[in-house]
MARTOR-434922 format. One line per field, with one value per residue (C-alpha): residue number from 1; residue in three letters; chain; x, y, z. Coordinates in nm, 4 decimals, decimal comma, m for minus. Layout:
N
i (NUM | ...) .
aa (ALA | ...) .
ch (A | ...) .
east (X | ...) .
north (Y | ...) .
up (Z | ...) .
***
This chain:
367
i (1 | 2 | 3 | 4 | 5 | 6 | 7 | 8 | 9 | 10 | 11 | 12 | 13 | 14 | 15 | 16 | 17 | 18 | 19 | 20 | 21 | 22 | 23 | 24 | 25 | 26 | 27 | 28 | 29 | 30 | 31 | 32 | 33 | 34 | 35 | 36 | 37 | 38 | 39 | 40 | 41 | 42 | 43 | 44 | 45 | 46 | 47 | 48 | 49 | 50 | 51 | 52 | 53 | 54 | 55 | 56 | 57 | 58 | 59 | 60 | 61 | 62 | 63 | 64 | 65 | 66 | 67 | 68 | 69 | 70 | 71 | 72 | 73 | 74 | 75 | 76 | 77 | 78 | 79 | 80 | 81 | 82 | 83 | 84 | 85 | 86 | 87 | 88 | 89 | 90 | 91 | 92 | 93 | 94 | 95 | 96 | 97 | 98 | 99 | 100 | 101 | 102 | 103 | 104 | 105 | 106 | 107 | 108 | 109 | 110 | 111 | 112 | 113 | 114 | 115 | 116 | 117 | 118 | 119 | 120 | 121 | 122 | 123 | 124 | 125 | 126 | 127 | 128 | 129 | 130 | 131 | 132 | 133 | 134 | 135 | 136 | 137 | 138 | 139 | 140 | 141 | 142 | 143 | 144 | 145 | 146 | 147 | 148 | 149 | 150 | 151 | 152 | 153 | 154 | 155 | 156 | 157 | 158 | 159 | 160 | 161 | 162 | 163 | 164 | 165 | 166 | 167 | 168 | 169 | 170 | 171 | 172 | 173 | 174 | 175 | 176 | 177 | 178 | 179 | 180 | 181 | 182 | 183 | 184 | 185 | 186 | 187 | 188 | 189 | 190 | 191 | 192 | 193 | 194 | 195 | 196 | 197 | 198 | 199 | 200 | 201 | 202 | 203 | 204 | 205 | 206 | 207 | 208 | 209 | 210 | 211 | 212 | 213 | 214 | 215 | 216 | 217 | 218 | 219 | 220 | 221 | 222 | 223 | 224 | 225 | 226 | 227 | 228 | 229 | 230 | 231 | 232 | 233 | 234 | 235 | 236 | 237 | 238 | 239 | 240 | 241 | 242 | 243 | 244 | 245 | 246 | 247 | 248 | 249 | 250 | 251 | 252 | 253 | 254 | 255 | 256 | 257 | 258 | 259 | 260 | 261 | 262 | 263 | 264 | 265 | 266 | 267 | 268 | 269 | 270 | 271 | 272 | 273 | 274 | 275 | 276 | 277 | 278 | 279 | 280 | 281 | 282 | 283 | 284 | 285 | 286 | 287 | 288 | 289 | 290 | 291 | 292 | 293 | 294 | 295 | 296 | 297 | 298 | 299 | 300 | 301 | 302 | 303 | 304 | 305 | 306 | 307 | 308 | 309 | 310 | 311 | 312 | 313 | 314 | 315 | 316 | 317 | 318 | 319 | 320 | 321 | 322 | 323 | 324 | 325 | 326 | 327 | 328 | 329 | 330 | 331 | 332 | 333 | 334 | 335 | 336 | 337 | 338 | 339 | 340 | 341 | 342 | 343 | 344 | 345 | 346 | 347 | 348 | 349 | 350 | 351 | 352 | 353 | 354 | 355 | 356 | 357 | 358 | 359 | 360 | 361 | 362 | 363 | 364 | 365 | 366 | 367) .
aa (UNK | UNK | UNK | UNK | UNK | UNK | UNK | UNK | UNK | UNK | UNK | UNK | UNK | UNK | UNK | UNK | UNK | UNK | UNK | UNK | UNK | UNK | UNK | UNK | UNK | UNK | UNK | UNK | UNK | UNK | UNK | UNK | UNK | UNK | UNK | UNK | UNK | UNK | UNK | UNK | UNK | UNK | UNK | UNK | UNK | UNK | UNK | UNK | UNK | UNK | UNK | UNK | UNK | UNK | UNK | UNK | UNK | UNK | UNK | UNK | UNK | UNK | UNK | UNK | UNK | UNK | UNK | UNK | UNK | UNK | UNK | UNK | UNK | UNK | UNK | UNK | UNK | UNK | UNK | UNK | UNK | UNK | UNK | UNK | UNK | UNK | UNK | UNK | UNK | UNK | UNK | UNK | UNK | UNK | UNK | UNK | UNK | UNK | UNK | UNK | UNK | UNK | UNK | UNK | UNK | UNK | UNK | UNK | UNK | UNK | UNK | UNK | UNK | UNK | UNK | UNK | UNK | UNK | UNK | UNK | UNK | UNK | UNK | UNK | UNK | UNK | UNK | UNK | UNK | UNK | UNK | UNK | UNK | UNK | UNK | UNK | UNK | UNK | UNK | UNK | UNK | UNK | UNK | UNK | UNK | UNK | UNK | UNK | UNK | UNK | UNK | UNK | UNK | UNK | UNK | UNK | UNK | UNK | UNK | UNK | UNK | UNK | UNK | UNK | UNK | UNK | UNK | UNK | UNK | UNK | UNK | UNK | UNK | UNK | UNK | UNK | UNK | UNK | UNK | UNK | UNK | UNK | UNK | UNK | UNK | UNK | UNK | UNK | UNK | UNK | UNK | UNK | UNK | UNK | UNK | UNK | UNK | UNK | UNK | UNK | UNK | UNK | UNK | UNK | UNK | UNK | UNK | UNK | UNK | UNK | UNK | UNK | UNK | UNK | UNK | UNK | UNK | UNK | UNK | UNK | UNK | UNK | UNK | UNK | UNK | UNK | UNK | UNK | UNK | UNK | UNK | UNK | UNK | UNK | UNK | UNK | UNK | UNK | UNK | UNK | UNK | UNK | UNK | UNK | UNK | UNK | UNK | UNK | UNK | UNK | UNK | UNK | UNK | UNK | UNK | UNK | UNK | UNK | UNK | UNK | UNK | UNK | UNK | UNK | UNK | UNK | UNK | UNK | UNK | UNK | UNK | UNK | UNK | UNK | UNK | UNK | UNK | UNK | UNK | UNK | UNK | UNK | UNK | UNK | UNK | UNK | UNK | UNK | UNK | UNK | UNK | UNK | UNK | UNK | UNK | UNK | UNK | UNK | UNK | UNK | UNK | UNK | UNK | UNK | UNK | UNK | UNK | UNK | UNK | UNK | UNK | UNK | UNK | UNK | UNK | UNK | UNK | UNK | UNK | UNK | UNK | UNK | UNK | UNK | UNK | UNK | UNK | UNK | UNK | UNK | UNK | UNK | UNK | UNK | UNK | UNK | UNK | UNK | UNK | UNK | UNK | UNK | UNK | UNK | UNK | UNK | UNK | UNK | UNK | UNK | UNK | UNK | UNK | UNK | UNK | UNK | UNK | UNK | UNK | UNK | UNK | UNK | UNK | UNK | UNK | UNK | UNK) .
ch (A | A | A | A | A | A | A | A | A | A | A | A | A | A | A | A | A | A | A | A | A | A | A | A | A | A | A | A | A | A | A | A | A | A | A | A | A | A | A | A | A | A | A | A | A | A | A | A | A | A | A | A | A | A | A | A | A | A | A | A | A | A | A | A | A | A | A | A | A | A | A | A | A | A | A | A | A | A | A | A | A | A | A | A | A | A | A | A | A | A | A | A | A | A | A | A | A | A | A | A | A | A | A | A | A | A | A | A | A | A | A | A | A | A | A | A | A | A | A | A | A | A | A | A | A | A | A | A | A | A | A | A | A | A | A | A | A | A | A | A | A | A | A | A | A | A | A | A | A | A | A | A | A | A | A | A | A | A | A | A | A | A | A | A | A | A | A | A | A | A | A | A | A | A | A | A | A | A | A | A | A | A | A | A | A | A | A | A | A | A | A | A | A | A | A | A | A | A | A | A | A | A | A | A | A | A | A | A | A | A | A | A | A | A | A | A | A | A | A | A | A | A | A | A | A | A | A | A | A | A | A | A | A | A | A | A | A | A | A | A | A | A | A | A | A | A | A | A | A | A | A | A | A | A | A | A | A | A | A | A | A | A | A | A | A | A | A | A | A | A | A | A | A | A | A | A | A | A | A | A | A | A | A | A | A | A | A | A | A | A | A | A | A | A | A | A | A | A | A | A | A | A | A | A | A | A | A | A | A | A | A | A | A | A | A | A | A | A | A | A | A | A | A | A | A | A | A | A | A | A | A | A | A | A | A | A | A | A | A | A | A | A | A | A | A | A | A | A | A | A | A | A | A | A | A | A | A | A | A | A | A | A | A | A | A | A | A) .
east (2,0052 | 2,0584 | 2,4061 | 2,4835 | 2,4259 | 2,0805 | 1,9710 | 2,1087 | 1,9470 | 1,5661 | 1,6668 | 1,7212 | 1,4019 | 1,2441 | 1,2006 | 1,3611 | 1,5907 | 1,3166 | 1,0148 | 0,7896 | 0,6055 | 0,2717 | 0,3093 | m0,0530 | m0,2571 | m0,6065 | m0,6585 | m0,4276 | m0,5419 | m0,7936 | m0,8793 | m1,1233 | m1,1263 | m1,1362 | m1,5006 | m1,5018 | m1,3161 | m1,0214 | m0,7190 | m0,6896 | m0,4611 | m0,1207 | m0,1882 | 0,0246 | 0,1026 | 0,4816 | 0,6450 | 0,5677 | 0,6569 | 0,4262 | 0,5957 | 0,3128 | 0,4979 | 0,6093 | 0,3563 | 0,7331 | 0,8716 | 1,1752 | 1,1305 | 1,1168 | 1,4034 | 1,6126 | 1,5258 | 1,6531 | 1,9637 | 2,1009 | 2,2191 | 2,5109 | 2,6893 | 2,5359 | 2,1942 | 2,2682 | 2,4062 | 2,0673 | 1,8817 | 2,0899 | 2,0864 | 1,6944 | 1,5212 | 1,4654 | 1,4402 | 1,2114 | 1,0187 | 0,6646 | 0,5873 | 0,4352 | 0,6652 | 0,6123 | 0,4045 | 0,1221 | 0,1217 | m0,2009 | m0,1085 | m0,5282 | m0,7690 | m1,0843 | m1,2288 | m0,9995 | m0,7617 | m0,3747 | m0,2249 | 0,0658 | 0,4047 | 0,5713 | 0,4507 | 0,2038 | 0,3566 | 0,4045 | 0,1782 | 0,2994 | 0,1389 | 0,1693 | 0,0598 | 0,0223 | 0,0180 | m0,0288 | 0,1983 | 0,4991 | 0,8500 | 0,9086 | 0,8509 | 0,5674 | 0,3214 | m0,0340 | m0,2852 | m0,3264 | m0,4839 | m0,3867 | m0,3904 | m0,3250 | m0,2172 | m0,0175 | m0,0044 | 0,2540 | 0,2288 | 0,5027 | 0,4194 | 0,5097 | 0,3030 | 0,0007 | m0,0088 | m0,3469 | m0,3769 | m0,6749 | m0,7765 | m0,8625 | m1,1274 | m1,0392 | m1,3762 | m1,4218 | m1,5755 | m1,3186 | m1,2147 | m0,8892 | m0,6995 | m0,7200 | m0,9144 | m1,2743 | m1,4600 | m1,3414 | m1,2742 | m0,9250 | m0,7333 | m0,7856 | m0,6048 | m0,2530 | m0,3392 | m0,3679 | m0,0552 | 0,1094 | 0,1799 | 0,2095 | m0,1451 | m0,2669 | m0,0911 | m0,2163 | m0,6021 | m0,5326 | m0,3944 | m0,7037 | m0,9362 | m0,8340 | m0,6413 | m0,3181 | 0,0478 | 0,1721 | 0,5101 | 0,6651 | 0,5450 | 0,6042 | 0,4971 | 0,5488 | 0,3283 | 0,1129 | 0,4601 | 0,5912 | 0,3465 | 0,3571 | 0,7548 | 0,7737 | 0,4836 | 0,6718 | 0,9821 | 0,9025 | 0,7038 | 0,3060 | 0,1125 | m0,1692 | m0,5290 | m0,8473 | m1,0882 | m1,4525 | m1,6477 | m1,5754 | m1,5519 | m1,5227 | m1,2561 | m1,5133 | m1,4714 | m1,1607 | m0,9403 | m0,9239 | m0,8827 | m1,0746 | m1,1377 | m1,3204 | m1,4306 | m1,1826 | m0,8409 | m0,6301 | m0,3025 | m0,1646 | 0,1097 | 0,1997 | m0,0140 | m0,3018 | m0,2374 | m0,2302 | m0,5504 | m0,7501 | m0,6065 | m0,7298 | m1,0875 | m1,3885 | m1,6406 | m1,7577 | m1,7435 | m2,0416 | m1,9110 | m1,6582 | m1,3627 | m1,4495 | m1,4080 | m1,0864 | m0,9926 | m1,0350 | m0,9040 | m0,5728 | m0,5395 | m0,5306 | m0,3096 | m0,0469 | m0,0934 | m0,0151 | 0,2905 | 0,4225 | 0,3626 | 0,5082 | 0,7893 | 0,8737 | 0,7937 | 1,1053 | 1,0867 | 1,2022 | 1,4706 | 1,6178 | 1,6601 | 1,9652 | 1,8457 | 1,4696 | 1,5726 | 1,7922 | 1,5321 | 1,2369 | 1,5228 | 1,5368 | 1,1617 | 1,0815 | 1,3522 | 1,3743 | 1,0498 | 1,0338 | 1,0006 | 1,0262 | 0,9927 | 1,3127 | 1,3286 | 1,3096 | 1,6960 | 1,7951 | 1,8882 | 1,5739 | 1,3974 | 1,5977 | 1,5180 | 1,1664 | 1,2314 | 1,4387 | 1,1491 | 0,8688 | 1,0184 | 0,8326 | 0,5055 | 0,2710 | m0,0114 | m0,2704 | m0,1218 | m0,2416 | m0,5606 | m0,7434 | m0,9959 | m1,1643 | m1,2109 | m1,5812 | m1,8467 | m2,2522 | m2,3143 | m2,2273 | m2,4045 | m2,3417 | m2,1937 | m2,2174 | m1,8421 | m1,6889 | m1,9163 | m1,9881 | m1,8346 | m1,8147 | m1,9658 | m1,7565 | m1,9611 | m1,7958 | m1,9090 | m1,6678 | m1,4296 | m1,3875 | m1,3668 | m1,1130 | m0,9315 | m0,9217 | m0,7712 | m0,4821 | m0,4397 | m0,3774 | m0,1907 | m0,5047 | m0,5793 | m0,6967 | m0,9723 | m1,1244 | m1,3849 | m1,4898 | m1,1667 | m1,1505 | m0,8886 | m0,7842 | m0,7500) .
north (m0,2096 | m0,1339 | m0,0328 | 0,3003 | 0,2191 | 0,0987 | 0,3601 | 0,6593 | 0,4640 | 0,4676 | 0,8505 | 0,8916 | 0,7462 | 0,9686 | 0,7315 | 0,7760 | 0,4497 | 0,3106 | 0,4939 | 0,2058 | 0,3175 | 0,1054 | 0,2445 | 0,4247 | 0,4248 | 0,4157 | 0,2661 | m0,0517 | m0,4008 | m0,3147 | 0,0266 | 0,1497 | 0,1791 | 0,5581 | 0,6370 | 0,9252 | 0,9064 | 1,1999 | 1,3532 | 1,3500 | 1,5193 | 1,3892 | 1,3242 | 1,2916 | 0,9216 | 0,7843 | 0,8718 | 0,6042 | 0,5416 | 0,4326 | 0,4480 | 0,3624 | 0,3592 | 0,0601 | m0,2629 | m0,4772 | m0,1771 | m0,0998 | 0,2338 | 0,1129 | m0,0749 | 0,2306 | 0,4197 | 0,1582 | 0,0381 | 0,2915 | 0,0693 | m0,0234 | m0,3865 | m0,6793 | m0,5633 | m0,2862 | m0,5823 | m0,8128 | m0,4921 | m0,4362 | m0,8172 | m0,9204 | m0,5771 | m0,5449 | m0,2938 | m0,3277 | m0,1320 | m0,1050 | 0,2754 | 0,3607 | 0,5458 | 0,9091 | 0,8966 | 0,7197 | 0,9955 | 1,2177 | 1,6057 | 1,6891 | 1,5668 | 1,4915 | 1,8436 | 1,9870 | 2,1409 | 2,0540 | 1,7748 | 1,9564 | 1,7110 | 1,9087 | 2,0724 | 1,8258 | 1,5128 | 1,2177 | 0,9463 | 0,5094 | 0,2346 | m0,0661 | m0,3654 | m0,7388 | m1,0124 | m1,3708 | m1,4679 | m1,6980 | m1,5485 | m1,2444 | m1,3525 | m1,4847 | m1,1884 | m1,3228 | m1,1306 | m0,7816 | m0,8750 | m0,5573 | m0,2266 | 0,0620 | 0,4052 | 0,5877 | 0,9597 | 1,1430 | 1,5043 | 1,7793 | 1,8668 | 1,4937 | 1,5307 | 1,2714 | 0,9962 | 0,8647 | 0,5177 | 0,4249 | 0,1023 | 0,0268 | m0,3246 | m0,5392 | m0,5776 | m0,2096 | m0,1874 | 0,0864 | 0,1704 | 0,0056 | 0,1938 | m0,0222 | m0,2699 | m0,0955 | m0,1479 | m0,4342 | m0,4974 | m0,3274 | m0,6306 | m0,6907 | m0,3856 | m0,5957 | m0,9272 | m0,7160 | m0,5450 | m0,5997 | m0,2632 | m0,0018 | m0,0608 | m0,0519 | 0,2677 | 0,3958 | 0,3195 | 0,4451 | 0,7953 | 0,7902 | 0,7359 | 0,9340 | 1,2549 | 1,2024 | 1,1370 | 0,7908 | 0,8269 | 0,5066 | 0,1474 | m0,1095 | m0,4910 | m0,7628 | m1,1062 | m1,2490 | m1,5160 | m1,1746 | m1,1058 | m1,4044 | m1,4077 | m1,0546 | m1,1321 | m1,4208 | m1,2259 | m1,0285 | m1,2461 | m1,2465 | m0,9321 | m0,8313 | m0,7118 | m0,5664 | m0,7090 | m0,5469 | m0,8447 | m1,2000 | m1,5408 | m1,8935 | m2,1392 | m2,2612 | m1,9296 | m1,8771 | m1,7670 | m2,0728 | m1,8679 | m1,8172 | m1,4980 | m1,3421 | m0,9291 | m0,7022 | m0,8029 | m1,1393 | m1,2871 | m1,3972 | m1,5952 | m1,5585 | m1,8361 | m1,6827 | m1,3111 | m1,4542 | m1,6098 | m1,2978 | m1,0598 | m1,3241 | m1,3875 | m1,2008 | m1,4906 | m1,4426 | m1,1221 | m0,8048 | m0,6681 | m0,9134 | m0,7303 | m0,4264 | m0,5738 | m0,7661 | m0,4544 | m0,2973 | m0,5608 | m0,5642 | m0,1569 | m0,2838 | m0,5609 | m0,3799 | m0,1010 | m0,3836 | m0,4989 | m0,1347 | m0,0811 | m0,4292 | m0,3667 | m0,0142 | m0,0992 | m0,0689 | m0,4143 | m0,5408 | m0,2441 | m0,3245 | m0,6860 | m0,7150 | m1,0541 | m0,9461 | m0,6806 | m0,8529 | m1,1151 | m0,8668 | m0,7444 | m1,0192 | m1,1147 | m0,7308 | m0,7444 | m1,0861 | m1,0470 | m0,6391 | m0,5346 | m0,1456 | 0,0845 | 0,1542 | 0,5292 | 0,3918 | 0,3297 | 0,2159 | 0,5558 | 0,7253 | 0,5058 | 0,6086 | 0,9354 | 0,9275 | 0,7196 | 1,0046 | 1,2536 | 1,0329 | 0,9421 | 1,2047 | 1,0142 | 0,8358 | 0,6142 | 0,8756 | 1,0784 | 0,7881 | 0,7415 | 0,5300 | 0,5708 | 0,2978 | 0,4362 | 0,5201 | 0,3173 | 0,2941 | m0,0369 | m0,3964 | m0,5871 | m0,7940 | m0,7787 | m1,0385 | m1,0270 | m0,8871 | m1,1126 | m0,9625 | m0,5699 | m0,2315 | m0,0075 | 0,3258 | 0,6670 | 0,9031 | 1,2425 | 1,1090 | 0,9710 | 1,3484 | 1,4110 | 1,1707 | 1,2653 | 1,6595 | 1,5958 | 1,3768 | 1,5972 | 1,9061 | 1,7520 | 1,8050 | 1,5261 | 1,6208 | 1,7687 | 1,4614 | 1,3669 | 1,0059 | 0,8338 | 0,5916 | 0,4809 | 0,0970 | 0,0570) .
up (2,7241 | 2,3429 | 2,1716 | 2,0491 | 1,6889 | 1,7432 | 1,9573 | 1,6982 | 1,4495 | 1,6632 | 1,7012 | 1,3168 | 1,2694 | 1,5279 | 1,7838 | 2,1674 | 2,2386 | 2,5406 | 2,3237 | 2,1918 | 1,8865 | 1,9481 | 2,3590 | 2,4340 | 2,1205 | 2,1603 | 1,8430 | 1,9612 | 2,1315 | 2,3774 | 2,2623 | 2,0354 | 1,7311 | 1,5031 | 1,4474 | 1,2235 | 0,8255 | 0,7777 | 0,8739 | 1,3245 | 1,5201 | 1,5999 | 2,0090 | 2,2857 | 2,1601 | 2,1242 | 1,7958 | 1,5703 | 1,1798 | 0,9106 | 0,6122 | 0,3734 | 0,0156 | m0,1349 | m0,0043 | 0,0146 | 0,2736 | 0,0929 | 0,2026 | 0,5648 | 0,5566 | 0,3417 | 0,6659 | 0,9142 | 0,7520 | 0,5897 | 0,3087 | 0,4470 | 0,4479 | 0,4247 | 0,3995 | 0,1514 | m0,0714 | 0,0001 | m0,1255 | m0,4050 | m0,5257 | m0,4799 | m0,6603 | m0,9797 | m1,2007 | m1,5276 | m1,7917 | m1,5896 | m1,6826 | m2,0228 | m2,2609 | m2,2476 | m2,5391 | m2,3636 | m2,0840 | m2,0807 | m2,0674 | m2,0008 | m1,7202 | m1,7820 | m1,7035 | m1,9633 | m1,7430 | m1,7928 | m1,6263 | m1,3890 | m1,3860 | m1,0643 | m0,7385 | m0,6689 | m0,4689 | m0,5860 | m0,6939 | m0,6563 | m0,7890 | m0,6047 | m0,7046 | m0,4669 | m0,7417 | m0,6871 | m0,9265 | m0,8053 | m0,9493 | m1,0840 | m1,4420 | m1,3943 | m1,3889 | m1,2400 | m1,1480 | m0,9802 | m0,6732 | m0,4937 | m0,6707 | m0,4511 | m0,5669 | m0,2919 | m0,2628 | m0,1132 | m0,0743 | m0,1805 | 0,2097 | 0,3094 | 0,6278 | 0,5087 | 0,3090 | 0,1256 | 0,0059 | m0,2978 | m0,2952 | m0,6786 | m0,6393 | m0,8733 | m1,0429 | m1,1157 | m1,4954 | m1,7049 | m2,0303 | m2,1333 | m2,3974 | m2,6979 | m2,5439 | m2,4751 | m2,1683 | m1,8824 | m1,5170 | m1,4131 | m1,3429 | m1,7311 | m1,7489 | m1,6151 | m1,7750 | m2,1124 | m2,1300 | m1,7553 | m1,5276 | m1,8585 | m1,9744 | m1,6061 | m1,5626 | m1,8526 | m1,7498 | m1,4372 | m1,5662 | m1,8250 | m1,5378 | m1,3036 | m1,4995 | m1,3154 | m1,3809 | m1,1941 | m1,1006 | m1,0011 | m0,9910 | m0,7222 | m0,7605 | m0,5335 | m0,4515 | m0,1761 | m0,0504 | m0,0020 | 0,2283 | 0,3838 | 0,4147 | 0,5988 | 0,8207 | 0,9542 | 0,9782 | 1,2186 | 1,4159 | 1,3377 | 1,3182 | 1,4938 | 1,2420 | 1,3226 | 1,1329 | 1,0482 | 1,0086 | 1,0685 | 0,8351 | 0,9017 | 0,7165 | 0,3780 | 0,2107 | m0,0556 | 0,2208 | 0,4326 | 0,7918 | 1,0177 | 1,1466 | 1,4392 | 1,4869 | 1,6001 | 1,6488 | 1,5428 | 1,5440 | 1,2195 | 1,1153 | 0,7402 | 0,6394 | 0,8297 | 0,7204 | 0,3819 | 0,3902 | 0,5859 | 0,2647 | 0,0365 | 0,1645 | m0,0643 | m0,1118 | 0,2930 | 0,3089 | 0,3177 | 0,0340 | m0,1435 | m0,3289 | m0,1379 | 0,1461 | 0,0925 | m0,0221 | 0,2924 | 0,5049 | 0,2662 | 0,3787 | 0,7272 | 0,6948 | 0,5363 | 0,7864 | 1,0764 | 0,8767 | 0,8586 | 1,2435 | 1,3626 | 1,1073 | 1,1951 | 1,6044 | 1,8770 | 1,9474 | 1,5778 | 1,5087 | 1,8085 | 1,6467 | 1,3698 | 1,3174 | 1,2953 | 1,0694 | 0,8136 | 0,8483 | 0,7300 | 0,4601 | 0,2320 | 0,2822 | 0,1486 | m0,1680 | m0,2872 | m0,4778 | m0,5491 | m0,8835 | m0,9243 | m1,2344 | m1,4548 | m1,2964 | m0,9046 | m0,8293 | m0,4912 | m0,3698 | m0,4723 | m0,2412 | 0,0556 | m0,0391 | m0,0278 | 0,3521 | 0,4653 | 0,3494 | 0,5336 | 0,8794 | 1,0465 | 0,9132 | 1,1773 | 1,2274 | 1,1991 | 0,9616 | 0,6866 | 0,5640 | 0,2859 | 0,0572 | m0,1989 | m0,5702 | m0,5684 | m0,7691 | m0,7701 | m0,7430 | m0,8587 | m1,1755 | m1,4550 | m1,7691 | m2,0532 | m2,1586 | m1,7887 | m1,5686 | m1,2291 | m1,2668 | m1,0004 | m1,1312 | m1,1454 | m1,0174 | m1,2712 | m1,0457 | m0,7270 | m0,9434 | m1,1153 | m0,7157 | m0,6668 | m0,9918 | m0,8792 | m0,5728 | m0,6609 | m0,9740 | m0,7590 | m0,4133 | m0,1866 | m0,1615 | 0,2300 | 0,1285 | m0,0266 | 0,2472 | 0,0967 | 0,3441 | 0,6274 | 0,8222 | 1,0041 | 1,3608) .
***
């Protein structure tokens, strides 16, 4: 039996006190994975939150604990604000197609970066590059993965892998690169590291993730993965998201794995089982925020506002996409690269710029 405070918290988040957010999900273990991309109907399933806004899930924590007491102090202590956005003079005003880039009424774009750095001052490599688009009417969320080997123009550095933008100039240069590539404005940036992923997974007692393909432990991930559902602790989940050598499309396949993991972690973090356990919530809050760095314009109060605005989002309201490319080749300087598909990239940019991602067809969902 839960106490009244827990029940009221669950009600505020869209759960009934006895409602398991994962119950009755046909895409869960033993069910049938989705077969078609795009937006799906909400169905008659138990209400579930999938607040995909920051990889570190700070927004979920905000909605759960209300930033009160000990947990609020933990968040304030752990989260670091840094100058991750470029200056106003570096924000584009005109899109590649000649149209004006709007600044209001077209939703919010978050750049989420996952690195292999070992501390807040060690930038490391940007192994996870995801734009999270939250529409002005937040009934859905779109996450676009950008493979780190995508060959793009980097302001002041010619053409190179998109990962090089981060190496050359950190978050501000990566933001400028993506803004120029897509003709959009990126509003906020959040960065965490792979150690944070591991700690968050262990804090909630592990996760169940669906793998589209199997691999053994001889690759760079070091974790045995079977096709289908896998139960992972933190170390195993880290191997799952790092693996690329044994996957059919290398970094592209790894990106799909990373999105599948993020979804699995968020579902577990927002499950009734987790929310009803104060100790688990406290551990997860600390793990989610310990190495979280956000831009200079994203304060704690704004994070809470976004969390509350998105509390009705459910699993089927979240769709994924991979930045469009035509294939793989070699560059004499950059090495192995992913070749951008200019026409489809223009369509993706327009969909983001005009807040019409629900019409963008090249999307997929993970079980």
